[in-house]
C-alpha positions in Angstrom: -21.9 19.7 -7.6 -22.8 17.3 -10.4 -24.1 13.7 -9.7 -20.8 12.0 -10.8 -18.8 14.1 -8.4 -21.2 13.4 -5.6 -21.2 9.6 -6.3 -17.4 9.4 -6.4 -17.3 11.3 -3.1 -19.8 8.8 -1.6 -17.7 5.9 -2.9 -14.6 7.4 -1.5 -16.2 7.8 2.0 -17.6 4.2 1.9 -14.3 2.7 0.9 -12.5 4.8 3.5 -14.9 3.6 6.2 -14.4 0.0 5.2 -10.7 0.4 5.4 -10.8 2.2 8.8 -8.9 -0.6 10.4 -5.9 0.5 8.3 -3.1 1.9 10.4 0.6 2.5 10.1 1.5 -1.0 11.3 -0.6 -2.6 8.5 0.7 -0.2 5.9 4.3 -0.8 7.0 4.0 -4.5 6.7 2.5 -4.4 3.2 5.1 -1.8 2.2 8.0 -3.9 3.5 6.6 -6.9 1.7 6.9 -5.0 -1.6 10.2 -3.2 -0.7 12.4 -5.6 1.4 15.6 -4.0 2.7 14.4 -0.4 2.7 15.6 1.8 5.5 13.7 3.2 8.4 14.0 6.8 7.0 12.6 5.6 3.6 9.7 3.9 5.3 9.0 7.1 7.3 8.9 9.1 4.2 6.5 6.7 2.4 4.2 6.4 5.5 4.4 10.2 6.2 5.8 9.6 9.7 8.3 11.6 11.7 11.7 10.0 12.2 10.8 9.2 15.9 7.3 7.9 14.8 8.9 5.6 12.3 11.5 4.4 14.9 8.7 3.6 17.4 6.7 1.8 14.7 9.7 -0.3 13.7 10.3 -1.1 17.4 6.7 -2.3 17.8 6.9 -4.4 14.6 10.2 -5.9 15.7 8.8 -6.6 19.2 5.9 -8.4 17.6 8.4 -10.6 15.7 7.3 -9.2 12.3 10.4 -7.2 11.3 14.1 -7.8 11.3 16.6 -5.0 11.4 20.1 -5.3 9.9 22.9 -2.9 9.2 22.1 -0.3 6.6 24.2 1.8 4.1 25.8 3.7 7.0 26.1 3.5 10.8 22.9 5.6 11.3 20.6 3.5 9.0 19.0 0.1 9.5 17.6 -2.0 6.7 14.2 -3.7 7.3 12.9 -7.0 6.2 9.9 -9.0 7.2 10.2 -12.2 9.2 8.2 -15.2 8.1 5.5 -14.2 10.6 5.7 -10.6 9.3 5.2 -11.8 5.7 2.2 -13.9 6.8 0.7 -10.9 8.6 1.2 -8.7 5.5 -0.6 -11.4 3.4 -3.4 -11.3 6.0 -3.6 -7.5 5.6 -3.8 -7.8 1.8 -6.5 -10.5 2.1 -8.6 -8.4 4.4 -8.2 -5.4 2.0 -9.1 -7.5 -1.0 -12.2 -8.9 0.7 -13.5 -5.4 1.8 -13.0 -3.9 -1.7 -14.4 -7.0 -3.4 -17.6 -6.7 -1.4 -18.0 -3.2 -2.9 -17.4 -4.4 -6.4 -19.6 -7.5 -6.1 -22.6 -6.0 -7.8 -20.8 -5.3 -11.0 -21.0 -7.7 -14.0 -17.7 -8.9 -15.6 -18.3 -6.4 -18.4 -19.0 -3.6 -16.0 -15.8 -4.5 -14.0 -13.6 -4.3 -17.1 -15.0 -0.9 -18.0 -14.7 0.3 -14.4 -11.1 -0.9 -14.2 -10.3 1.1 -17.3 -11.7 4.3 -15.8 -10.2 3.7 -12.4 -6.8 3.0 -13.9 -7.0 6.4 -15.7 -8.0 8.1 -12.5 -5.2 6.5 -10.4 -2.6 7.3 -13.1 -3.5 11.0 -12.8 -3.2 11.2 -9.0 0.4 12.1 -8.9 3.7 12.1 -10.8 5.8 12.3 -7.6 7.4 9.0 -6.6 7.0 9.4 -2.8 3.3 10.3 -3.2 2.8 7.3 -5.5 4.4 5.0 -3.0 2.2 6.6 -0.3 -0.9 5.9 -2.4 0.2 2.3 -3.0 1.2 1.6 0.6 -1.5 -1.0 1.0 -1.5 -2.3 -2.6 -1.1 -5.9 -3.6 1.8 -5.3 -6.0 1.3 -8.6 -7.8 -2.2 -7.5 -8.8 -0.8 -4.6 -10.9 2.9 -5.5 -11.4 3.0 -9.3 -11.3 1.9 -11.9 -13.8 -1.8 -11.0 -13.1 -1.4 -7.3 -13.9 -0.5 -4.9 -16.7 1.7 -2.6 -14.5 1.1 0.0 -11.9 -0.6 3.0 -13.4 1.5 5.3 -11.2 4.7 3.6 -12.6 6.5 4.1 -9.3 7.8 0.5 -9.2 9.9 0.9 -12.4 12.4 2.9 -10.4 12.6 0.7 -7.4 15.9 0.1 -5.9 
């Protein structure tokens, strides 16, 4: 193994450890913030959950007062939207993620950060061409950072076909 491969592996382990508090509930909240009105089955696919697992997750989120269910495209489907409390909780999840990753990047100078961003963007862009896999990768992303006024667009381009 070369040094770069080893260092990237160590970085991946460290970031994963820092994000260990991430779970399906947190990922669902952030995903629903970016994709209001999605169905339970769509959420299950993005979070890689079984149908029953997604149903239980949505029941927990609704019981906590974070998700509202409404009629979907047919009698079997339900559309999901965050409540005000759910949107606030999703924002808290994003803030926590931002702080944890920012701590890792804190030692980089502004010039190093710009160079690193270019490299990481190229790496992320090559992770998958599959829409579901891209959405799974971005399940905890702050969409505004890449796709809003602050960003240049998602390197996975999955948001272009949102609907």
